[in-house]
C-alpha positions, -999 to 999 in steps of 0.1 A, spaced: -141 63 54 -119 61 24 -85 44 26 -74 62 -6 -66 98 -11 -80 104 -46 -63 138 -49 -29 121 -49 -39 99 -79 -55 128 -96 -22 147 -94 -3 118 -109 -25 120 -140 -14 156 -148 -38 175 -171 -58 143 -177 -63 137 -140 -79 104 -132 -86 97 -169 -49 95 -175 -36 60 -186 -7 67 -163 -31 65 -133 -43 30 -144 -7 19 -149 4 32 -115 -25 13 -98 -16 -19 -117 20 -17 -107 11 -8 -71 -11 -38 -68 17 -61 -80 44 -45 -59 23 -42 -27 14 -79 -28 50 -89 -32 61 -66 -3 34 -79 20 44 -115 13 80 -104 19 70 -88 53 52 -120 63 82 -142 54 106 -119 72 84 -120 103 83 -158 101 121 -159 99 127 -131 124 146 -113 97 144 -77 109 167 -63 82 145 -77 54 114 -66 73 127 -31 75 134 -29 37 100 -43 27 81 -21 52 101 10 41 94 3 4 57 -4 11 54 28 32 69 50 4 50 34 -25 17 35 -6 22 72 2 30 80 -34 -5 68 -46 -24 82 -16 -28 50 4 -23 68 37 -35 41 61 -13 14 45 16 38 45 11 46 82 9 9 93 40 1 72 58 30 89 48 16 123 61 -18 113 94 -2 101 98 15 135 90 -16 155 114 -37 134 142 -12 142 134 -16 179 130 -54 177 95 -57 190 84 -90 175 51 -95 193 38 -60 183 50 -67 147 27 -97 144 -2 -77 156 6 -48 132 10 -73 103 -27 -83 109 -37 -47 107 -16 -42 76 -33 -71 59 -67 -57 68 -58 -22 55 -44 -36 23 -75 -57 17 -97 -26 21 -74 -6 -1 -74 -32 -29 -112 -33 -27 -114 5 -30 -89 5 -59 -111 -21 -77 -142 1 -71 -123 31 -82 -112 14 -114 -147 2 -121 -161 37 -116 -135 51 -141 -145 25 -167 -182 33 -162 -177 70 -165 -155 66 -196 -183 47 -215 
């Protein structure tokens, strides 16, 4: 099952759809930002900083939803909710799930980008 909703990326490209340079740029920026946010979530968990955890999870939730990364967005939303409630044990478990989902997403984005390059040739 895909962890990426391609229709969301297609809509970002406007008339050019997936062939739009904007789609490639959005993916590049997302990769950079998501990695920083996940590192921030991990550090916030280590330091029991629920406020920072909330901010990073909220930002990851929104940016993931904006590119169609539904699974990552949902896990980030759950982390955000648990951070509000102060459930530390569950947060560590969900972080492992987030890491797995993000790895699958990054793999799928790489495959997607390779497919775009192959079809453009």
